[in-house]
N, C-alpha and C positions, 0 to 999 in steps of 0.2 A: 476670116482666119481663125482657126481654133487650135490651141495646143492643150492637150489633155495629159496631165501627169498621173502616174500611178506608181504603186510600189512602196510608198511610205508606210510607216508604222512604228511600233515599239520594239526595240531590240536591246539586248544586254550589251554592256561594254565588251569589245572584242568581237562582236558579231558582225554580220554582213547584211546588206540590203542591195537590191538592184532597182533603181528607179527607171521608169520608162516615160517617154513623152511622145505621144502620137500626134502628128501634125496633119491638118487638113486646110484646104483653101490657099495653099502656097505651093510653089514648085520647090519641093523639099531640097532637091539636089543643088539648087541655086541659093541656098541659105547657109550661112554660118550658124551653128547651133551652140547653145550654151546652157549651163546649169549655174544658178545663183542661189544664195540662201540668205535668210533674214531672220533675226531674232528680235523680240520686242525691244523697242527703243534704240535699235541700231540700224544703220544703213544696210541696204541689200549689198551683198558682196559676191564677187566672182568665185565660183568653185572650179569650173573647168569649161573650156570651149573647144569646139572642133570645127575647123573650117570646111567649106564646101569641098575642098580637096583632100580633107582627111588629116590635116595637121592639127595637133593638139597643144593646148596650153593649160597648165594647172596652177592654181594658187598654192603657195607654199604649204598651207594647212593640209592639203590633200595629196601632195606628192608622195608617191610610193604606196598609197593606200587606195586611191580612187582611180578609176579608169573610165574615160568617156569614149563612147563609140557610136557609130551611126549605121543604120541600114536604110539606104536610099530606096530600096525596093519596097520597104514597109513604111516609109515616111516616119521613121521612129529614131529617136536618139535615146541612148541609155547612159546611166551612170552607175557603175558597179562600185560599191563602197565596202571596203574591208577594214578590219581592225578598228571598228567604230569606237569613238570616244564620247563621253558625255558632252564635251564642247562641240560636237557635231550636231547636237540637237538644234533644229531650226525648221522653218518652212522652206522647202526647196522649190525653186521656180525654174521652169523651162523658158528659154529665150530663143527666138528666131530672128536673125538679122539678114535680110536679103542682101546679097552681094552688090556692092556699088550703089547702095542707097543709104539714107539716114533713118530708115524705118526700123522699128523694133516691135516685136510681138511677144506677149507674155502669156504663160499659162496661169491657172488659178492657184497653183501651189499645192504641195503635198507635205504633210507634217512628218518629220523624222524625229523620233525621241529615243535617245540612248540613255538607258537607266537600268539599274539593277533593282 
């Protein structure tokens, strides 16, 4: 199983980024997918998830600013982040959770830095 994130980088406050996570080694459509983030010294926290059926859940921190989506034909999940704030600075991780299992798979993470 491999989850490869891309799209991170440095952006000014108020700017936008779109993260992508390309999956391989799994039946993508049978996985709930999610984005999490982590800053030094803190626990990894949920950003957003999208179920195999397309239902979405967002952490309060990203509601109204972030949009998670998936393209099953491309085995890819996206996170569109708008109106970025300095407090959004973190390493963002992609997660795959196969339906009806206790398994979890993680990507290596991509750094997002929001700074002027």
